[in-house]
N, C-alpha and C positions, 0 to 999 in steps of 0.2 A: 939346741933349737930344734923344734919340730916342725915337720912339713907343712902344716897349716899356717904357721906363722911366716914362713918364707914364701908361700904363695900369696899371703896377703900383701907382701911388698912388691912382688913381681907383677901381679895382675894390674894394679894402677900404673905401673911403669910401661907395660906393654900397650895399655890403654892411651897413655900419654903419647908414646911413639907413634901409635896408629894415627893420634890426632894431628901430631906434628907432620907426619908423612902425607896425610890428607890434604893438609893446608897447604904444604909445599906443592903437591900435584896440582891443586887448583891455582895456586899462584903462577906455576910453571906454564899450564895451559893458558892462561890470560896473557902472559908474556909472549907465548909463541902466536898467539892470535893477533897481538898488537904488532909483531915483527911482520907476520902475513900482511896486514893492512898497510904497514909502512912500506913493504916492498910494492904493493899494488899501487900506492900513491906516488911512489918513485917512478914505476913504469908509466903511469898516467902522466905525470909531469914531463917526463922524457917525451912522450908522444906529442904533448901539447907544444913543447919547445920546437920540436920537429916540424909541426903544422905551421906554427907562427913563422919559423924561418923560411919555409918554402911558399907561404901564400902572402905574406905581408912584407911591404918593401922597408927599408931602413931608412933613417932620417937623412943620411947623406945621399941615398938613392933619389928620395923626394927632391932634395936640392938640386940634384943634376937635372932631373926631370923640369923642375921649375925653371932652371936657368936657361935650358933648351927653348921651352915654350916662349918665355920672355924674350930671348934672342930672336926667335922667328917672328913675334909680334912686332919687335923693333925694326926687323927688316921689312915687314909689310908697311910699317908706318913711313919708313923712309921711301919706299917705292911710291906710296900714295902721294907724300910730299913732292917727289920729283914728278910725278904725273900731273899734279895740280899745277906745278910751275910750268910744264910743257903746255898744258891746255891754257893757262893765262897768257903764255907767249904767242900761242896760235890765235887767240881771241883778240890780243892787241894788234897783231899783224892784220887782221881782217878788219879791224875798225879803222885802221889808217886808210885814208884815201889813197888810191893807186893813180899814179899818173896814167893818162891814157895816151895812146900814141894816135897821132893823126896821120892819115895817109895823105900823101902828096897827090892828091886828085887835081 
């Protein structure tokens, strides 16, 4: 085997190996870029979850607040009813004729 025939086989193999390594390098770069983007999205999501947890109330918290407000409104309603009953009683008492005292002159 002479030198020229051996180089004829090695040259294309080196070129093929270079092509494979170049493709591998490009794919590896895209994988790394995708991993960096995924990490950024993960950080953004964690920040958003923290923001939501600190600034928005939960469903159970809203129910507690609603129950407190409705309890206060119910108490006011009962106070108004009691006040209306007292006013009605006072009005009825004023509408009744009062017996007058006659002095013994």
